[in-house]
N, C-alpha and C positions, 0 to 999 in steps of 0.2 A: 168377658164368654167360654163358655167352659165347652169342649168340643169341639175347637177351633185350630187348624194346621195354617199357618203365615208364615210369608218370609220373602225374602228378594233372589231372583233370577240372573246373576250378572252372570254376559256374555262379554267373552274374554278378547271375540278375535270380532270383524265387522257388521254388521246388523241390517244386513238391507233393508232397505224401506219394504214395507209389507208382512214381513218376517212373522207366522204364524207359531208363540210359543203355548204349552199346554202342561200342565203338573198333575200327575197322577198319584195320588195316597196311596198308602194298601197296610196293608198288619200283617205279620211276617208270621209266618204259621210254620210247623215242620212237616207238614204236607205241602198242604194248598195255601195258596198267602191270600189275603181277602182284599176285594177292591172297598177304600174306605171312601173315593170321593174325589172328583175331578176339577181342576177350574183353569182359564185361558192365566196368562201371564198379559197383566194393563204396561200401558203405554210408560208409566214406570219402572217399571220389570219387578211390580208385585201381585203377588195373588195370595188366596182367600181360601180356603176350605174347610165348611163345618159338614163335621161330619155327625151323623143316627149315634145314639144309645143304644147299640146293641151288644150284646153282648158276644162279644172279640175275644179274652181270655181270660181264663179264671186262674183269681191266682187266691187260692185258700189264706197263705199267712197274713195279706191285710183284712185288719179288720172293719177300713169302710173303701165304698166304690171297692170292691171286690174286680170287675170288668178291665182288666188291666191290657191296651195294644200294645202292641211292639209296631211303631212308625216308621214309615221308613216314607221318602220321595222320589219320586222319576220324574225328572222331565223330558219331554217328548218334543219335536219339531216339525213343524207339515212340510214336508220335502215334496214341493211344486214342478220339480221334474218327474216323480214317481206314485204324486199325487195318492200318499204315505202318513205316517207318524211315526217318524223314524225313533227309539229312545237315543238323549244322549249323555245322560247321566243320571248315577243312581246317589242318597245321601246315604247314610249309616243310617243303620238301627236303635234308633231311643227308646231300648225296651220297657216295659212294664207302668208305661204313660198313666199317672193319675189322669180321668177321663172328666177331671171338675177342673183341670188348668189346662190351658192352652200352651201349644207345644209350637214355634217358632223356629224354622229351619231353610238357612237359608245358603246357596247352593252356586257355584262357579258352570259354568259351557261352555265352550268352544262349539258350534254351527261348521257343518261343511260343507265347501266349498262354496265359499261366500262369492268368489268369483262367480257362480254361473249366473250368464243375462248379464254382463257388465264388461261398460266398456272404461277402466280409468287407464290414467297415464301421465305426468308429468313435461310440463310447460317450461321452460329456462328462456332466458337468453342467447345471445350469443357470445356470451361468458362464463355461463353456467350458472347464473346466480336463478333461485327457481320468478316465479311470475304471480301476485296474488291477488286476484281478483277478477281473470277475467274471464271471463263464458265460454265454457266450451260446449258447444253441443254436437251431437252424434246420429249419423243419418244411416239409415240402408238403402243405398243404391240400386235403384231399378229404373231401368225407362219405363215410361208409362206404361204402356202396351202390356209388357212382361210382368207385371204388377197382377199380387191376388187380388180376387174382389172381394173379401172380405176390410167389413167394414172395420177402418183402425184410427183410433185421434189423429186431429187435427196437429199441425203445426205453430207453434207461437206466430204472434208478428214481431219479428227481430228479423234483424238484416241477416240479409243471406237468403232467403227467404229456402223453400224447398228444392229448387233449382237441379232439379234431376233426382231428387232423394225424398225416403218417407220419415219422417223426423222419428227419432228412436227418447229423446230425453236430453235434459243439458244438466250443465254442474257448474260452479263458480270455484274456482282456483284457490287451495289455502295458502300457509304464509311459507309451506314447502312447494306453493309449486302444482300441488299432486289436486287431480279431482276422481269422480267415481260418478259412475251414470248407469242407473238400474234399468233394463228397458224391460218394458213386458214381456210374457208370454205372446206371443202374436202369431200371426200366419206372414212373414212379413218377407217371403218372396213365393212365385210361383214352383210346378213340381220340379222341376230342376235342380233343385235345390232339396228336394225331399231326401230323407238316409232312413234307414231302420226298420220306421214304421210307416210309412205314409197317412198324410191324413192329420197325424197328431200333432199338436203345434209344438211341443218339444224340442221338434225335429226339422222344425225350420229352419235353414242356416241364412242369414242375412248379412248384405257383401256392405261392411262398413266404412263409415271414413269420420270422419272428425273437421269441422271448422273451430274457429278461433275467432272473435270478436275483438274488438277495440274496447275500453273502461267505458269508452259510450255508448257498447251498442248499438255505432254507428254503419258503421262495415265491418265488413271479414278481413280479419289481419293472415290468416293458416286458414287452408284449407288441404289435409294429409292424404296423401294417394288410399288407395281403397283396399279393406283387409276382406278378398276373398272367403267364400261360404264358412261362414266363421259359426261354429258348433253353439248352440246354444247352453250348451251342460260345462264350457269354460267360458272364461274369460275372453276382452282380448286388450292390448294394452297396445296402447299408441300416445306417445313417447313426439315435444313436438319442439322445437330451438326455433326461437322466432327473435328478428334483426326488430329492435326498437332504439 
């Protein structure tokens, strides 16, 4: 199909669940670049943009298809903390593109601050060996009377119950004993935990702890100390050494 720009966007670091990426295509010009199209990046990391048959650039030396754009793409990331699209990477310019042919452009990007709103760490036994396949749950510790009235998700039916905390998410450790839990932007604590901008969800600070369930999920093996007043713009690392 003519007038198509397509390819893959490779994220070189961790990509949190729900990450939004898009590709914007441009025609490079001496004065002001022309916008050619925009498309979201799919779950399979692919994108596809079909641009119109416009008078992008004029190449009088070409006998056929005289209008030939100088194409490049920019990958943008939706920053959940600032609520805006942030440019991540720009491709080289593919000059004098024949509009009768498609242009494939693959590109790699690195996401900024992938630890934002993330609880992560590593589980080991007392000998320092990694523990694989263990369920880790993250919680916001708050006395019931001090919690925000904002609605939040219910905890899953797992061992350990709520137990004085608000469920934030869960993950299973990998072969290295590592886990990573990305929690939602939410009103985790009341007014006493606000910072910078009162009322903005990104600035609520949960008091985070984890519970580690046994292999069967029938009991709690470990409950970590609580990390107080965690800023959502950064991650919190909680490692655990478990006697097995």
